[in-house]
N, C-alpha and C positions, 0 to 999 in steps of 0.2 A: 478528526478531533477538534473540539471547540476551544477557543481561548476566552477567558473571563477576565475583564479588567474592571476594577472598582475605583470610584472616586469617593473617599470618605469626607463628608461635609460638602457644603454648597459652593466651593470656590471654582471647581471645574477647570483647573489649570491645564490639564492635559487634553482638553476637548479636541483641539485642532490636530494634535499628534495622533490621537486615536482614529482620526478620519483619513489618515494617509497610510497607504501600504506601498512600500518600495518606491516612494516618491510620487505615487499617483494617488489621486483622490479616490477614497474608498466609497463604495455604495452606501447609502444611508442605512444605518442599523437601528434596530429597536433599542429604545432607551427605557430602563427600569429605574424606579425610585421607591424609597420608603422613608417615612418620618415617624418618630415615636409619639405615642400618646403620653400623658403625664398624670401623676397624682400631686395634688396640692396639699401641703401640710398645714400651712397657716398663711394668712395675708390675703386670701381670696376675698374679693370685694373692694379692696383698697386699690386694685388696678382698674376699676371701672370709673370712667369720667363721670362727674367732674372732680372726684376725690383726689386723683393724683396731682392735678394742677393746683388744688387748693391746700392740700396737706401732705402730699407725697405718698406714693404707694410703695409697699414692700411685700414681696411674696417669696415664700420658701417652697420650692417644688422639686420634683425629680421625674425624669423620663423613665418609662417602664417598657417592658418587652411586649407591648401591644402596638400595632402599627397601622398607619394609613399607607396603602400600597398603590402604585400606579405604573402603567406601561404605555409607552408612546411608540407607535409604529408609523414611520413616514410613508406618505403616499404621493404619487406624482400628479394627481389630478386636481389638487387644490381643495379637495373636499375634507371637511372636518367631521369625523364620526366620534361620538362619545357614548360609552356604556358605563353605567353605574350599577354594580352588582348589589349594593346595599339598598338602593331605591328601586331596583327593578326597572330602570328607565334606559332607553337608548334614543339618541337624537342624531340627526345628520344635518350638517350645514353645507350646502353647495357653495362653490367658490365665489359665486357672485352675490350670495346672500349677506345682508347686513346682520351682524350679531346683536341681538336685542335681548333684553330680559323679559322672559315670558313665563317665569315660574317653573321652568323645566331645566334643572341643572344650572341655575344662574351662577353658582360659585365657579363653575368651569368657564362659563361665558365671560364672567368678570375677569378671571385670570388671563384668558386669551386676549381680551380687549386691552388689558394692561401691558402685556408683553409682546403682542404681535401674533397674527394668525399665520397659517401656512396650510400644508396638506398633511394630515395625519389622522390616525385612529387612536383614541385614548380609552384605556380601560382602568377603572378606579374601584378600589375596595378598601374598607376599613374594618378592623376587628372589634369595633364598638360602634353603636348607633349614635346619630346626632342627639344631643341632649343627655348623654350618658354621664356627664361630669368629668370625663377624661380628656377633654379638649380635642375630640376626634375631628370636628369640622375644621378647626384651625390646622391640625396636622395634615388633613387632606389638602387644604389650600397650599401649605408649604410643600407638600409632595408635588402638586401640579406645577408650582412655580419652579421647583427643581427640574422637572421634566422639560418645561418650556425654556428655561435658561440653557439647558444642555442642547436642546434642539436649535435655538437661535444663537448659540455660542456666546452667551453673556456671562461674564465673570463677576459674580456678586459675592459679597461677604455674608457671613451669618446674619449680621445686623440688617443688611439690605434685604435679604430674603424675608426676615421676620417683619420688617417694616412694610414691604409690599403685601404680605399676607394680611397684615392688619388693615391696610388701606382697602384691599379687596373686600374683606368681610364687613368692616365697620363703616367705611366711608362710601364705597361704591354701592354696596347693597343695604347699608343701614341696619345690619344685624346687631342686636344689643349684645354687649359683652365687654370684656376687659382687654388688657394688654399682655397678660402673661402667657397665654397658650401658644401663640405664634413663636415666641422666643424659646420656650421649652422644647418645641418641636425642631426648631432650627439648630439649637445648641446641643441638646441632649444632656445627660448627666444630672448631677445635683446642682441647683443654682439658687442664689439669693438675688432676686431681681428687683432693682430699684427703678422707680418711675416718678418724674416730677412734672409731668404735663408737657415738657418740651423734648425730653430725651429719656431713653431707657438704658440702664446699665446692667449687664448680666455679670454677676460675680460667681464664677464656677467654684464649687467647694471641693476640696481634695479630701474626700471621706475615705478613711483607710479601708482596704479590701475586707478585712475581717469584720468591720462594723457593717459594711454593706451586706456581707453574708449573713450576719446575725439579724439584721433588719428583715431580709428575705425569709429567714428562718421563722420569724415571729409575726409576720404581717399577713393579713388576709384581705381580699376584695370580696364584697358581697353586692351582687346586682339586685336592686329592689324590684325589678320587673316592670318598671315604667320609667319613661324619660320625663324631663321637665318642660318639653316644648309646649308652648301655649300657656304656661303658668304666669308669665309676665313677672317673674321674681325679680329680675334685674331692674325692670322699670320701677317696681315698688320700692326696692332698696334705694335706687337713685332719688326717688321722690322724697323718701324719708330723710335722706341726707340733706337734700336741698331745703327741706322744711326745718332742719335743725332738731329733729326728734332726738331726745337724749339717749334713748336706748340704742338707736341705730348708730349714733356718733360714738358711744362707748364701745359698741361691738367692733366698729371699724378701727378705732384707735388701738384697741387691745389686740387686734389681729397683727398689727405691726410689731407691737411689743413681743407677742408670743412667737412671731417669726424669728426674731433675734434670739429669744431664749431657746427655741428648738434648734436653731443653728448651733448655738453654743453647746447644747446637750449632745448633739451629734459629734461635734469636733472633740469633745471631752469624753466621749464614749459612755455617757450616762443614758443608756437606752431605756431603762425603766422610767426615768424622768421624761424622756422624749415621749414615751407612750402616754404618760399621764397628761403631759402638755397637749397632746393631740386631742384628748377629751376636753381640756379647758378651752382650746381653740373652738371646738364645736359648741360649747355652751355660749361663748360670746358671739359666735357666728349667728346663732338663732335669734339674737337680739336685733340683728340688722333688718329682719323682715319676718313677720309671722308665717309667711308662705314657704319659708326655707325648709321646715320640717313637716312631716305628715304623721298620721296615727301609725302607719306601718313602720316608718323610720324610728319613731319613738319606742315602739314595742320591740323592734329588732335591736335597738341600741341597749335598752334595759336588759334584754335577754343575754346579749353578748357580755355585758359587764357581770351579770350574775354567773355566767359560765366561766369567767376568769379573765376577760379582756381588761387591759389597763386603761384603754381609751380608744376613741374612734371618732370619725366624722364623715359627713358627706363630702365627696371629693370635688364637687363643682358648685354651681349656684344653689343647688338644693331642690327640694320637691320631688326627687326621684334620682335615677341614675345609680351610681355606685357609692357604696360606703366602704371606708377603709378602717381596719382595726389593727391594733397592736396587742398581741397576746403572748405571754410566756409560752414557749414551745410546748411544754408538757400539758398545757391547757388548750392549745390551739384546736385540737380535734373536737373538744367539747364545745368550744365557741362555734365551730363550723356546724356541728350537729344542731345546736340551738337555733342558729340562723336558718338552716335548711328546713327545720320543722315549721318555721313561720313563713316559708315560701321564698326565702332568699336563695340565690344561686351563688355559691361560694367558689372562689378560685384563688390559687396561689399565683405569684408573679415574681419576676426578677426586674432589677433596674437596668436601664439601657444607658451605657456610657457615651454613646455617639448620637448625634442628631441626624439631620437629613443626609442621606446617602443616595448617589446615583451611580449606575453602572450600565455597560453595554456588553452584548455578547456577539461574537463572530461565530457563525455556523461553519 
């Protein structure tokens, strides 16, 4: 019989205890981890530097039951093997090799360089592709950091995990993006995330269970069929903000206001208002850059509203990825049919109350 032990969250307080059996050091065991992806309701873009430092960012988001998964199996020869199911890539680093960025799984390389190497095999998989708008790349980095912290017996807080993930993506590799995704993956649940350029504060929201069930009852995800990678949307948005373009500034500032209004609507159980505000957030988001929307997105959005959706938006930077809609349940099937006829791939989802989790299995 096998025993299963789970650590919920990234603090790893029982790591040493789990490695000892009857007072003796146990053989290294495989470590597994997962971190949730997220949907962003309002505030996206205000987390992208330099806006947080100059005006303060504010994002309302929630983790969902889509995950980045990872497994680490220790090995005794000092070799590091990495396999990415999503990218169809496998690499191996002999113990004497220097870890360099070569364009092959650089996110993994950066995380290992940050936390320390060893001998192990890594297997990684996400339920959404990079550029999908669900924060999958950041969730994958959070998952890797969870695995490596458990392997090296590092006790880190949720904030420290998220900060390391941000450093790996944005600083070490220079990948354009904001601050929200790493914190959503580490913390899980519904959060109002504040950023001022020097620190990030995550405010967990205590949304009643019946409100969460009703949201799940009435919401849809629609995959547009393409990702935003290569569209330089974030660079364009940043350039318009720096240039002081009126439309971009109004769009960003309204995102903060709408994040607060939507938080209030959730806590006061005004879900139809929440759905309408979702659409308002989308209208102002499009002002931040003309690259955020596409003909397909515009046509899908118009069709969804005509079929009964109260509001919706693209869940990430834009240009593709996933769209999120709020629909009265009795009209939800009609909205799904309208989106499917236009080539969208529709899915229901649930919210994820927990962030990063790691666990080990004794055979």
